C-alpha positions in Angstrom: -41.3 23.8 5.6 -39.6 24.9 8.8 -36.0 26.1 9.0 -35.1 22.9 10.7 -36.5 20.9 7.8 -34.2 22.7 5.4 -31.1 21.8 7.3 -28.8 18.9 6.6 -28.5 15.6 8.4 -24.9 15.1 9.6 -23.3 11.7 9.8 -20.1 11.1 11.8 -18.1 8.0 10.9 -16.5 6.8 14.1 -15.8 3.1 13.6 -12.7 1.4 14.9 -9.7 0.7 12.7 -8.7 -2.2 14.9 -5.7 -2.7 17.2 -3.2 -1.4 14.6 -4.5 2.1 14.7 -1.4 4.1 15.8 -3.3 6.9 17.5 -5.6 4.6 19.5 -2.6 2.4 20.4 -0.5 5.2 21.6 -3.3 6.6 23.8 -4.3 3.2 25.1 -7.8 3.4 23.8 -9.9 0.9 21.9 -11.2 3.5 19.4 -9.4 6.5 17.9 -12.6 8.5 18.3 -12.2 8.3 22.1 -8.7 9.7 22.2 -8.5 13.1 23.9 -7.3 16.0 21.8 -6.7 19.0 24.1 -8.3 17.1 26.9 -11.6 16.4 25.0 -12.3 13.1 23.1 -12.1 14.0 19.5 -15.6 12.6 18.8 -17.1 15.0 21.3 -15.3 17.9 19.7 -16.9 17.0 16.3 -20.3 16.5 17.9 -20.1 19.9 19.6 -19.1 21.6 16.4 -22.0 20.1 14.4 -24.5 21.0 17.1 -23.3 24.6 16.9 -23.6 24.8 13.1 -26.7 26.5 11.7 -26.8 24.3 8.5 -27.0 21.1 10.5 -30.3 19.6 11.8 -30.3 15.9 12.7 -27.2 14.1 13.9 -26.3 10.4 13.2 -23.3 8.6 14.5 -21.8 5.4 13.1 -20.0 3.8 16.1 -19.5 0.5 17.8 -21.7 0.1 20.9 -18.8 -0.8 23.2 -17.2 2.5 22.4 -20.4 4.4 23.3 -20.4 2.7 26.7 -17.1 4.4 27.5 -18.7 7.9 27.1 -20.7 8.1 30.3 -20.0 11.6 31.7 -22.7 14.4 31.6 -21.1 16.3 28.8 -21.0 13.3 26.6 -24.6 12.4 27.5 -25.8 15.9 26.5 -23.9 15.9 23.2 -25.2 12.4 22.4 -28.8 13.0 23.3 -31.2 12.4 20.3 -28.3 11.3 18.1 -29.3 8.4 15.9 -26.8 5.5 16.4 -25.9 3.3 13.5 -23.7 0.2 13.6 -20.6 0.6 11.4 -20.3 -1.3 8.2 -17.0 -3.0 7.2 -15.9 0.1 5.3 -16.8 3.8 5.5 -18.7 3.6 2.2 -20.7 0.7 3.6 -21.4 2.7 6.7 -22.7 5.6 4.6 -25.0 3.2 2.6 -26.3 1.8 5.9 -27.1 5.3 7.2 -29.0 6.2 4.0 -31.0 3.0 4.3 -31.7 3.4 8.0 -32.4 7.2 8.3 -35.8 8.3 6.9 -35.3 11.1 4.4 -31.5 10.9 4.9 -30.6 13.2 2.0 -29.2 15.8 2.0 -26.5 14.2 4.1 -23.3 15.8 5.3 -20.6 13.1 6.1 -17.5 13.7 8.3 -15.3 11.7 10.5 -14.7 11.5 14.3 -11.0 12.2 13.9 -11.7 15.7 12.4 -10.8 17.3 15.7 -10.1 20.7 14.1 -13.5 21.0 12.4 -15.2 24.3 12.8 -18.7 25.7 12.0 -17.0 28.1 9.5 -15.7 25.1 7.6 -19.0 23.4 7.4 -20.9 26.5 6.5 -18.4 27.4 3.8 -18.6 23.9 2.3 -22.4 23.7 2.3 -22.8 27.2 0.9 -20.2 26.6 -1.8 -21.7 23.3 -3.1 -23.5 24.0 -6.4 -27.3 23.5 -6.2 -27.2 20.9 -9.0 -24.5 18.7 -7.5 -25.5 15.2 -6.3 -22.2 14.8 -4.4 -19.6 17.3 -3.2 -16.2 16.6 -1.7 -14.1 19.1 0.2 -10.5 19.6 -0.8 -7.7 21.9 0.4 -4.7 22.8 -1.8 -1.2 21.9 -1.0 -0.4 25.7 -1.3 -2.9 26.5 1.5 -1.8 23.7 3.8 1.9 24.1 3.4 1.7 27.9 3.8 0.2 27.5 7.3 1.5 24.1 8.4 4.6 23.1 6.4 5.4 20.3 8.9 2.1 18.6 8.2 2.5 15.5 6.0 -0.6 14.9 3.8 -1.5 12.7 0.9 -1.9 14.9 -2.2 -3.7 14.3 -5.5 -2.1 16.5 -8.2 -4.4 18.2 -10.7 -3.4 21.0 -13.1 -0.1 21.6 -11.3 -1.6 21.9 -7.8 -1.8 19.3 -5.1 -5.1 18.7 -3.3 -5.8 16.9 0.0 -9.1 15.6 1.2 -10.9 17.3 4.1 -13.1 14.4 5.3 -16.2 16.4 4.4 -18.7 15.1 1.9 -22.2 16.2 0.9 -24.7 13.8 -0.6 -27.6 15.8 -1.8 -29.1 14.8 -5.2 -31.2 11.8 -6.2 -28.1 10.0 -7.8 -25.9 10.4 -4.7 -26.2 6.8 -3.7 -24.4 5.8 -6.9 -21.2 7.2 -5.4 -20.9 4.4 -2.7 -19.6 1.8 -5.2 -16.9 4.1 -6.5 -16.1 5.2 -3.0 -15.2 1.6 -2.3 -12.6 1.9 -5.0 -11.3 5.1 -3.4 -11.0 3.3 -0.1 -8.9 0.6 -1.7 -6.5 3.1 -3.4 -6.7 6.1 -1.0 -2.9 6.2 -0.5 -2.1 5.4 -4.1 -3.7 8.2 -6.2 -2.3 6.9 -9.5 -4.4 3.7 -9.0 -7.5 5.8 -8.4 -6.9 7.8 -11.6 -6.1 4.7 -13.6 -9.6 3.4 -12.7 -11.1 6.1 -14.8 -9.2 5.4 -18.0 -5.7 5.3 -19.5 -6.0 8.7 -21.3 -7.0 10.3 -18.0 -4.1 8.6 -16.3 -1.7 10.0 -18.9 -3.1 13.5 -18.5 -2.7 13.1 -14.7 0.9 12.0 -15.0 1.7 14.9 -17.3 0.1 17.3 -14.9 -2.4 18.3 -17.6 -5.6 17.0 -15.9 -7.4 19.8 -14.2 -9.5 19.2 -11.1 -12.6 20.3 -13.0 -11.9 17.8 -15.8 -11.4 15.0 -13.3 -14.8 15.8 -11.7 -16.5 15.8 -15.0 -15.0 12.4 -15.8 -16.0 11.0 -12.5 -19.5 12.3 -13.0 -19.9 10.5 -16.3 -18.5 7.2 -14.9 -20.6 7.3 -11.7 -23.8 8.6 -13.3 -24.0 11.4 -10.7 -23.0 15.0 -10.7 -19.8 15.2 -8.6 -18.0 18.4 -7.7 -15.0 19.5 -5.6 -15.3 22.4 -3.2 -12.0 24.1 -2.4 -11.6 24.9 1.2 -9.7 28.1 2.3 -8.9 26.5 5.7 -5.6 24.6 6.0 -6.9 22.9 9.2 -9.8 21.4 7.2 -7.3 18.8 5.8 -5.6 18.0 9.1 -7.3 14.9 10.5 -5.8 12.8 13.3 -4.4 9.8 11.4 -0.9 9.6 13.1 0.6 10.6 16.4 2.3 13.5 14.7 -1.2 14.7 13.6 -2.4 14.5 17.2 0.5 16.6 18.4 -0.2 19.2 15.6 -3.9 19.3 16.4 -3.3 19.8 20.1 -0.9 22.7 19.3 -3.5 24.3 17.0 -6.2 24.0 19.5 -4.0 25.5 22.2 -3.4 28.5 19.9 -7.2 28.8 19.4 -7.7 28.6 23.2 -9.8 25.5 23.0 
């Protein structure tokens, strides 16, 4: 097996959220993925980062064809060369299922989003290396302590476990044979993403009570999820505050541009 065969396939989710997306609307773009961050469309920033990451082999992109037609310059053409294009499903989880069905030998599959403008190779390498070998699915999280220490002005959605808040980092790794079982539960996550108590309630009243009392640890929550889903699910804590800052709101866009300016990018 070659080194390339041992690398992960990466899937970027870049579907449109429709005309009500505040970032796309403010920028006058049809798709948020096309909005420039620091002068570069955020989708191209993510593509460039993935191409520079040693752990990543094949690239797949879930995007509407009309959006692709707006990326015609030579830089975009180079970054998009040999990328497998997949039509988006109605939800992110449906898009992931479609990618697994369409891509031969799709797993292991790293999933991220086009609005992850601050994504770096160090983040991806840390996430892949820190995922346990027996995990079917891993999700990247950053603590509120880490995020607020570096960016106290950033408003994130936090899930509280064991007295600490955790925010998603839009990085997922589907690796084991049972990874496809996560898609159905992910659909529930999509419905209740901004209402974490609803998500916790879905896994049982005792778990909800422990969550409300601050007694449910992240490890216990992952074990409970693993039993319900029938797959080994784990959380990987990210030491990078920027890993949790995606571009969901105009304020996020302003913050991302400031951070990139500080990086000189």
